[in-house]
VMD Tcl script that draws the C-alpha trace (Angstrom):
set ca {
  {0.00 0.00 0.00}
  {1.73 3.17 -1.23}
  {-1.11 5.67 -1.30}
  {-2.38 7.18 1.92}
  {-5.76 5.84 2.98}
  {-8.38 8.60 3.07}
  {-10.87 9.01 5.90}
  {-13.81 11.18 6.91}
  {-14.40 12.04 10.58}
  {-18.05 12.58 11.61}
  {-18.99 14.16 14.97}
  {-15.28 14.87 15.14}
  {-15.08 16.83 18.39}
  {-11.57 18.12 19.04}
  {-10.06 15.34 16.93}
  {-8.79 12.68 19.35}
  {-9.93 9.86 17.07}
  {-8.68 11.67 13.99}
  {-5.26 12.38 15.47}
  {-4.77 8.70 16.22}
  {-5.59 7.73 12.63}
  {-3.30 10.43 11.26}
  {-0.47 9.05 13.40}
  {-1.11 5.61 11.91}
  {-0.68 7.01 8.38}
  {-4.27 7.77 7.34}
  {-5.10 11.09 5.66}
  {-8.20 13.11 6.63}
  {-10.37 14.41 3.81}
  {-12.80 16.27 6.04}
  {-14.07 16.64 9.59}
  {-17.71 17.39 10.38}
  {-18.49 18.90 13.79}
  {-21.26 21.12 15.18}
  {-19.31 22.73 18.05}
  {-17.69 25.96 16.85}
  {-14.83 25.96 19.34}
  {-13.93 22.36 18.51}
  {-13.93 23.27 14.80}
  {-11.33 25.95 15.42}
  {-9.26 23.37 17.33}
  {-9.49 21.05 14.32}
  {-8.56 23.84 11.89}
  {-5.54 24.74 13.98}
  {-4.50 21.09 14.08}
  {-4.95 20.68 10.33}
  {-2.80 23.79 9.84}
  {-0.15 22.17 12.06}
  {-0.11 18.95 10.03}
  {0.04 20.80 6.71}
  {2.91 23.05 7.87}
  {4.85 20.19 9.48}
  {4.62 18.06 6.33}
  {6.31 20.91 4.43}
  {9.01 21.77 6.95}
  {7.38 25.05 7.94}
  {6.77 24.30 11.61}
  {8.14 27.67 12.68}
  {4.78 29.28 11.84}
  {3.01 26.96 14.25}
  {5.65 27.54 16.92}
  {5.13 31.29 16.47}
  {1.42 30.80 17.07}
  {1.94 28.81 20.27}
  {4.44 31.44 21.44}
  {1.89 34.18 20.82}
  {3.87 36.11 18.22}
  {1.15 35.63 15.58}
  {-2.63 35.34 16.00}
  {-5.01 32.69 14.72}
  {-5.95 34.41 11.43}
  {-2.23 34.88 10.69}
  {-1.62 31.17 11.28}
  {-4.48 30.23 8.97}
  {-3.09 32.57 6.32}
  {-0.04 30.31 6.13}
  {-2.03 27.35 4.78}
  {-4.32 26.90 1.73}
  {-8.02 27.70 2.13}
  {-8.86 24.06 1.41}
  {-7.05 22.98 4.58}
  {-9.11 25.31 6.77}
  {-12.21 24.51 4.70}
  {-11.81 20.78 5.30}
  {-13.34 21.33 8.76}
  {-17.08 21.60 8.22}
  {-18.90 23.35 11.06}
  {-22.44 22.03 10.76}
  {-24.91 19.91 12.66}
  {-25.62 16.67 10.82}
  {-29.35 16.54 10.12}
  {-31.83 15.88 7.35}
  {-31.74 19.54 6.29}
  {-27.95 19.83 6.24}
  {-26.96 16.53 4.63}
  {-27.00 17.74 1.04}
  {-24.78 20.74 1.81}
  {-22.34 18.61 3.82}
  {-22.19 16.08 0.98}
  {-21.48 18.88 -1.48}
  {-18.55 20.16 0.58}
  {-17.09 16.68 1.09}
  {-17.46 15.86 -2.61}
  {-15.52 18.99 -3.50}
  {-12.74 18.11 -1.04}
  {-12.61 14.49 -2.18}
  {-12.59 15.20 -5.89}
  {-11.88 11.99 -7.82}
  {-10.24 10.30 -4.87}
  {-11.80 7.32 -3.12}
  {-12.87 7.48 0.51}
  {-11.49 4.43 2.32}
  {-12.82 4.90 5.83}
  {-15.38 6.77 7.93}
  {-14.79 7.25 11.67}
  {-16.68 8.93 14.48}
  {-19.50 8.51 16.94}
  {-22.55 10.65 17.74}
  {-22.64 12.63 21.02}
  {-22.72 10.18 23.90}
  {-25.20 11.91 26.25}
  {-28.18 10.21 24.68}
  {-26.70 6.75 25.24}
  {-24.89 7.22 28.53}
  {-26.33 5.65 31.65}
  {-25.67 8.85 33.60}
  {-27.40 10.94 30.94}
  {-30.46 8.71 31.02}
  {-30.58 8.78 34.82}
  {-30.64 12.58 34.83}
  {-33.45 12.86 32.28}
  {-36.96 12.01 33.47}
  {-37.81 10.68 29.99}
  {-34.56 8.65 30.04}
  {-33.48 10.46 26.84}
  {-36.26 8.77 24.84}
  {-37.23 11.01 21.94}
  {-33.92 12.90 22.13}
  {-32.85 13.59 18.53}
  {-29.27 12.60 19.33}
  {-30.49 9.01 19.72}
  {-31.07 8.84 15.97}
  {-27.91 10.42 14.57}
  {-26.69 6.96 13.55}
  {-29.34 7.11 10.80}
  {-27.42 9.97 9.18}
  {-24.16 8.09 9.74}
  {-25.66 5.38 7.52}
  {-26.36 7.96 4.80}
  {-22.63 8.67 4.59}
  {-21.93 4.94 4.25}
  {-24.43 4.64 1.42}
  {-23.00 7.62 -0.44}
  {-19.25 6.99 -0.10}
  {-19.11 3.20 0.33}
  {-15.81 3.01 2.25}
  {-14.30 -0.41 2.92}
  {-14.48 0.17 6.68}
  {-16.07 2.40 9.26}
  {-15.27 2.83 12.96}
  {-18.12 3.88 15.25}
  {-17.28 4.67 18.89}
  {-19.48 5.41 21.85}
  {-19.99 4.93 25.57}
  {-20.78 1.52 27.02}
  {-24.29 2.71 27.87}
  {-25.08 2.25 24.18}
  {-25.39 -1.48 24.84}
  {-28.41 -0.99 27.11}
  {-30.09 2.15 25.69}
  {-33.63 1.53 24.38}
  {-36.08 3.53 22.28}
  {-39.71 4.28 23.07}
  {-40.73 0.82 21.84}
  {-38.20 -0.86 24.13}
  {-35.93 -1.80 21.22}
  {-32.19 -1.69 21.79}
  {-30.64 1.15 19.79}
  {-27.47 -0.87 19.31}
  {-29.27 -3.75 17.59}
  {-31.34 -1.35 15.49}
  {-28.27 0.52 14.27}
  {-26.37 -2.68 13.49}
  {-29.35 -3.90 11.47}
  {-29.35 -0.61 9.58}
  {-25.62 -0.86 8.85}
  {-26.20 -4.41 7.57}
  {-28.87 -3.07 5.22}
  {-26.25 -0.60 3.97}
  {-23.97 -3.52 3.05}
  {-21.78 -3.72 6.17}
  {-21.13 -6.56 8.56}
  {-20.27 -5.20 12.00}
  {-18.26 -6.49 14.94}
  {-17.57 -4.78 18.24}
  {-15.64 -4.91 21.48}
  {-15.55 -2.90 24.68}
  {-12.01 -1.55 24.81}
  {-10.41 -0.12 27.96}
  {-7.92 2.66 27.32}
  {-5.62 1.55 30.15}
  {-4.90 -1.68 28.20}
  {-3.28 0.33 25.41}
  {-0.79 2.60 27.13}
  {-3.22 5.29 28.29}
  {-2.83 6.11 32.00}
  {-6.57 6.45 32.43}
  {-9.45 4.05 33.00}
  {-11.81 4.71 30.11}
  {-14.10 2.17 28.46}
  {-15.59 2.64 25.00}
  {-17.65 0.55 22.62}
  {-15.69 0.36 19.37}
  {-17.90 -0.95 16.56}
  {-16.15 -1.68 13.27}
  {-17.98 -2.26 10.00}
  {-16.61 -3.89 6.86}
  {-18.28 -3.74 3.47}
  {-19.33 -7.16 2.22}
  {-20.12 -10.49 3.84}
  {-16.79 -11.29 5.50}
  {-16.63 -11.82 9.25}
  {-13.83 -12.22 11.76}
  {-12.23 -8.95 10.70}
  {-12.26 -7.07 14.03}
  {-8.99 -5.13 14.39}
  {-8.35 -5.87 18.08}
  {-5.40 -3.65 19.02}
  {-2.20 -5.01 20.48}
  {-2.19 -4.40 24.22}
  {0.44 -2.27 25.90}
  {0.59 -1.80 29.66}
  {3.73 0.21 30.40}
  {5.35 -0.14 33.81}
  {4.68 3.44 34.91}
  {2.32 5.20 37.29}
  {0.06 8.24 36.82}
  {2.80 10.53 38.17}
  {4.47 10.09 34.77}
  {1.85 12.47 33.35}
  {2.71 15.30 35.75}
  {6.33 14.93 36.75}
  {7.90 17.49 34.37}
  {5.18 20.16 34.47}
  {5.90 23.23 36.61}
  {4.43 23.59 40.08}
  {1.57 26.11 40.09}
  {-1.08 27.20 42.56}
  {-4.83 27.57 42.18}
  {-5.66 30.24 39.61}
  {-2.07 30.28 38.40}
  {-0.31 29.20 35.23}
  {-1.41 30.26 31.78}
  {-2.63 29.20 28.37}
  {0.67 30.20 26.77}
  {4.05 28.47 26.92}
  {5.31 27.13 30.24}
  {8.78 25.94 31.19}
  {8.83 22.16 31.66}
  {11.41 20.35 33.74}
  {13.79 17.78 32.24}
  {12.10 14.44 31.61}
  {14.17 11.28 31.91}
  {11.45 8.71 31.37}
  {10.28 7.05 28.14}
  {6.47 6.77 28.38}
  {5.74 10.36 27.32}
  {7.78 9.82 24.16}
  {6.40 6.34 23.47}
  {2.83 7.61 23.97}
  {3.47 10.47 21.52}
  {2.95 13.19 24.13}
  {6.34 14.81 24.64}
  {7.63 16.93 21.77}
  {10.75 19.05 22.21}
  {10.10 21.09 19.04}
  {7.16 23.11 20.37}
  {6.28 24.88 23.62}
  {3.90 23.29 26.13}
  {0.70 25.31 26.59}
  {-2.54 25.22 28.61}
  {-0.99 24.53 32.01}
  {-3.49 26.74 33.83}
  {-5.46 25.91 36.99}
  {-8.81 27.46 37.79}
  {-9.13 29.48 41.01}
  {-10.28 27.73 44.17}
  {-13.09 28.98 46.35}
  {-13.04 28.40 50.10}
  {-15.75 25.79 49.54}
  {-13.55 24.04 46.95}
  {-10.68 23.91 49.39}
  {-12.81 22.43 52.15}
  {-14.19 19.75 49.84}
  {-10.72 19.00 48.48}
  {-9.43 18.46 52.01}
  {-12.26 16.03 52.76}
  {-11.73 14.18 49.46}
  {-7.98 13.91 49.89}
  {-8.14 12.85 53.53}
  {-10.67 10.16 52.62}
  {-8.43 8.91 49.83}
  {-5.27 8.99 51.92}
  {-6.84 7.18 54.86}
  {-9.13 4.67 53.13}
  {-8.36 4.83 49.39}
  {-12.03 5.65 48.87}
  {-13.36 8.36 46.54}
  {-15.73 10.96 47.92}
  {-19.47 10.48 47.42}
  {-20.84 13.98 46.82}
  {-23.98 13.25 48.83}
  {-21.85 12.35 51.86}
  {-20.70 15.96 52.19}
  {-22.24 18.26 54.81}
  {-25.36 19.95 53.43}
  {-23.72 23.38 53.52}
  {-21.14 22.19 50.98}
  {-23.59 20.61 48.54}
  {-24.46 23.28 45.97}
  {-24.93 21.17 42.82}
  {-28.55 20.61 41.84}
  {-28.13 17.11 40.36}
  {-27.42 14.75 43.24}
  {-28.46 11.46 41.67}
  {-25.53 11.33 39.23}
  {-21.91 12.51 38.98}
  {-21.55 11.75 42.69}
  {-17.78 11.53 42.30}
  {-17.41 15.15 41.20}
  {-14.44 15.73 43.49}
  {-12.01 13.04 42.49}
  {-8.48 12.47 43.62}
  {-6.14 11.79 40.72}
  {-3.76 9.61 42.65}
  {-0.27 9.64 41.15}
  {0.77 6.31 42.66}
  {-1.73 4.22 40.68}
  {-1.20 2.65 37.22}
  {-4.09 4.68 35.78}
  {-6.46 7.47 36.79}
  {-10.24 7.68 36.77}
  {-11.98 8.75 33.56}
  {-11.40 12.33 32.45}
  {-14.86 13.78 31.86}
  {-16.22 16.75 29.95}
  {-17.71 18.38 33.07}
  {-14.23 18.64 34.60}
  {-14.33 22.41 33.98}
  {-17.05 22.84 36.60}
  {-16.32 19.99 38.97}
  {-13.42 19.77 41.35}
  {-10.45 17.59 40.51}
  {-7.41 17.35 42.71}
  {-4.25 15.38 42.19}
  {-1.58 14.29 44.60}
  {1.99 14.57 43.40}
  {4.37 12.34 45.37}
  {6.78 15.20 46.06}
  {4.79 18.41 45.58}
  {1.21 18.55 46.86}
  {-0.66 21.18 44.92}
  {-4.06 22.05 46.34}
  {-5.81 22.89 43.10}
  {-7.84 21.53 40.22}
  {-6.24 19.73 37.33}
  {-5.11 21.84 34.35}
  {-6.21 21.36 30.73}
  {-2.68 20.21 29.81}
  {-2.71 17.58 32.56}
  {-6.14 16.38 31.41}
  {-4.92 16.39 27.79}
  {-1.92 14.26 28.74}
  {-4.21 11.78 30.50}
  {-6.07 11.64 27.17}
  {-2.68 11.21 25.39}
  {-3.04 14.37 23.32}
  {0.43 15.53 22.28}
  {1.83 18.58 24.04}
  {1.73 20.57 20.78}
  {-2.07 20.19 20.53}
  {-3.79 23.53 21.10}
  {-7.43 23.75 22.20}
  {-9.32 26.71 20.78}
  {-12.33 28.81 21.70}
  {-14.76 30.52 19.32}
  {-13.32 33.98 19.93}
  {-9.65 33.12 19.62}
  {-9.14 34.09 23.26}
  {-8.23 30.87 25.11}
  {-10.86 29.72 27.62}
  {-10.65 26.78 30.02}
  {-14.29 25.65 29.78}
  {-14.34 24.86 26.03}
  {-10.85 23.36 26.31}
  {-11.91 21.02 29.12}
  {-15.12 20.09 27.28}
  {-13.20 19.16 24.14}
  {-10.58 17.18 26.05}
  {-13.10 15.32 28.19}
  {-15.30 14.31 25.24}
  {-12.41 12.99 23.14}
  {-11.27 9.47 22.39}
  {-7.75 9.02 23.81}
  {-5.38 9.59 20.92}
  {-3.21 6.58 21.72}
  {-6.21 4.23 21.81}
  {-7.31 5.56 18.41}
  {-3.80 5.05 17.05}
  {-3.69 1.43 18.23}
  {-7.06 0.72 16.56}
  {-5.93 2.43 13.35}
  {-2.65 0.52 13.17}
  {-4.44 -2.82 13.44}
  {-7.22 -1.81 11.04}
  {-4.66 -0.76 8.43}
  {-3.55 -4.38 8.11}
  {-6.80 -5.16 6.25}
  {-5.81 -3.11 3.21}
}
mol new
graphics top color blue
foreach p $ca { graphics top sphere $p radius 0.5 }
foreach p [lrange $ca 0 end-1] q [lrange $ca 1 end] { graphics top cylinder $p $q radius 0.2 }
display resetview
């Protein structure tokens, strides 16, 4: 195989799945995403890849260093690169326009692969528990129908559909399992499907994160599932944090920070550490007095019993969140002496997260860069906002919703063997 395999990323988010496939040698034709901030993140990343492939990385370094702004960075790459990120909600009314844009980007080339998964809230067990209708009737439940329209139009050899494990038990208003219904639909489109529940910590990611990875193959063949090769490095979670500078609550910044020397190997092997570009987004949100009190309770509980705090066990005066039947582990201890952390979640921007460094105890929330490293995003990945002024909340949301890059890479490497 000499030509690069072409793929389309649907519901692309900030591009964790896409970045893994790019690392494995696939080439993106287009990304489709409804979130505007995530689209800017994708455009910035596509600019990075285009510049790096042509030996012009200094423009990207200038952007991270703050010497040029976002429009100036985008001016360095062709319009088609920026235009390959399609900011649109996938729906019946938008399909024709999205198809038109993808067709123009694809030209006479063949699309080999489609990747992506609809927003997970409609299938997640937590999401259903918080909604009195259990998400039945939610339009996000049916986005897989539009996914099938892309399969019918472009007929790739494979597709990769990812989602939360709650997809296995989610049912529609007629008590039918969505998962079975969607697999039947994909079969009608000409695709056999196989799936596994993959745990990120089995593939070099220092984070416990389970995802349903459904893979479809055009035709009647079976037994094609690209189960990734496992990798469980002999390191602990402290490997994520050990070279980042010590900062206090409300300190740090979105711009470059000075990292300490790193003498390990995992950060390099996981594709995180990159000496060519500055490390950004090491910024902690401010703590309130209430935060600090809850952190102390959470940390003391972890240190004494290795038990995570149940939000409802807090004194009433400290319980200010309205939803108390889900997300009860809002204030989690990211313990550095374990082989992997808890799942990094999208609501991390609002909920307290504290980590214990073995040498330096920092009483603060986790930073976007630390969360990004737990998700195995490379240090040169920059998370954008709509305005161009960096903001923690959209950065955390994008990071928490992403597929870990290293997990995506492992899937892509194994899938590539089928061509």
